[in-house]
Structures are given as structure tokens and as C-alpha cells.
C-alpha positions in Angstrom: 174.9 161.5 63.0 177.4 159.9 65.1 175.2 159.9 68.1 172.4 156.8 68.0 169.7 159.0 69.1 170.1 161.2 66.1 171.2 158.8 63.2 167.6 158.1 62.0 166.5 161.7 62.2 169.1 162.8 60.2 168.8 160.2 57.8 165.0 160.9 57.5 165.9 164.3 56.6 169.0 163.6 54.2 166.9 160.9 52.3 165.2 164.0 50.8 168.0 164.6 48.5 167.3 161.2 46.8 164.4 160.4 44.5 163.0 156.8 43.4 162.8 155.5 46.9 159.2 154.4 47.0 157.8 151.5 48.6 158.4 150.1 52.2 161.5 151.0 54.3 163.0 149.6 57.3 165.4 151.3 59.8 167.6 149.9 62.3 167.3 151.3 65.8 170.9 150.7 66.9 174.2 150.6 65.0 177.6 150.9 66.7 179.4 153.9 66.5 182.0 152.9 64.1 179.1 152.2 61.7 177.3 155.6 62.4 180.8 157.4 61.6 181.0 155.5 58.2 177.5 156.9 57.2 178.3 160.3 58.4 181.4 160.4 56.5 179.8 159.3 53.5 177.3 161.8 53.8 179.9 164.6 54.3 181.6 163.4 51.1 178.5 163.3 49.3 177.2 166.7 50.3 180.5 168.3 49.8 180.8 167.0 46.6 177.3 168.0 45.3 176.8 171.2 47.2 176.2 173.5 44.3 173.8 171.2 42.6 172.0 170.4 46.0 171.4 174.1 46.5 170.2 174.6 42.9 167.7 171.9 43.9 168.8 168.8 42.1 168.0 165.5 43.7 169.7 162.3 42.9 167.9 159.2 41.7 169.1 156.4 44.2 170.7 154.6 41.2 172.8 157.5 40.3 176.5 156.5 40.2 177.3 159.5 42.6 174.7 157.8 45.4 177.0 155.4 47.2 175.1 152.8 49.3 177.4 153.7 52.2 175.0 156.7 52.6 172.7 154.5 54.4 174.9 151.6 55.3 172.8 148.9 57.4 170.7 151.9 59.1 168.0 151.8 56.4 166.8 149.8 53.6 163.8 150.1 51.2 161.7 147.2 49.5 161.0 149.0 46.1 157.5 148.3 44.4 159.2 145.8 42.2 160.1 143.6 44.9 163.9 144.3 44.8 165.8 146.0 47.6 168.0 148.9 48.1 170.8 149.5 49.4 170.2 145.8 50.9 167.5 143.3 51.7 166.2 143.5 55.0 167.8 140.2 55.9 171.4 141.5 55.0 170.4 144.7 57.1 169.5 142.5 60.1 173.0 140.9 60.2 176.1 141.8 62.1 178.5 144.1 60.6 181.4 142.8 58.8 184.8 143.3 60.6 187.4 145.1 58.8 190.5 143.7 58.4 193.3 145.7 59.8 
């Protein structure tokens, strides 16, 4: 996931662990490496914490408290049938990343 060419392929596969994401989606074709690493780290944490449940076939609804919006960051966003967006609107997705204060 850290490599730009593989991010969307990985996310397409991993989104199968979630349910409730019907409607249209939009994916960014490029994110800086730091953003890709944050997404990768969020997935590593999620998959590790829920490995047994996932192996048993559990799928998590995107509104489940265990599902962090960091799993997709600005890489992917959905417009749901009710008109709402998750994890952010397409306009928010298009914005430049917020710089972290160090």
C-alpha cells in the first residue's frame, strides 16, 4: 500500500471487509507517500485487532465504531444513496492534505 501503483488495488480488496458502502465512489489516483503510509498503518491496526473475527467471516458496517475513517483517508470516498458521504465528501477528498504540526 505504500507504493502509489498498488494503493487502489489494495483498497479495492480490503473494502470487502466492510458493509453498507453502496452508491457511487470516487478514488484519488495519487496521494503522497506519507498519506499512503497512514492508510497502510490504519489497515494494519484494524486487521490485527479484528483478525479472528474477519477469519470467521465477520464484515464490519462502515458505521461500526471499530471502523476508522483513516482506513481510506483521502484515497476513496462514497456518496451513499441518501446523499451523504463517507468518510468525507468528494470536495473534501480533493483538498490538499492538512500538514501535521511537529
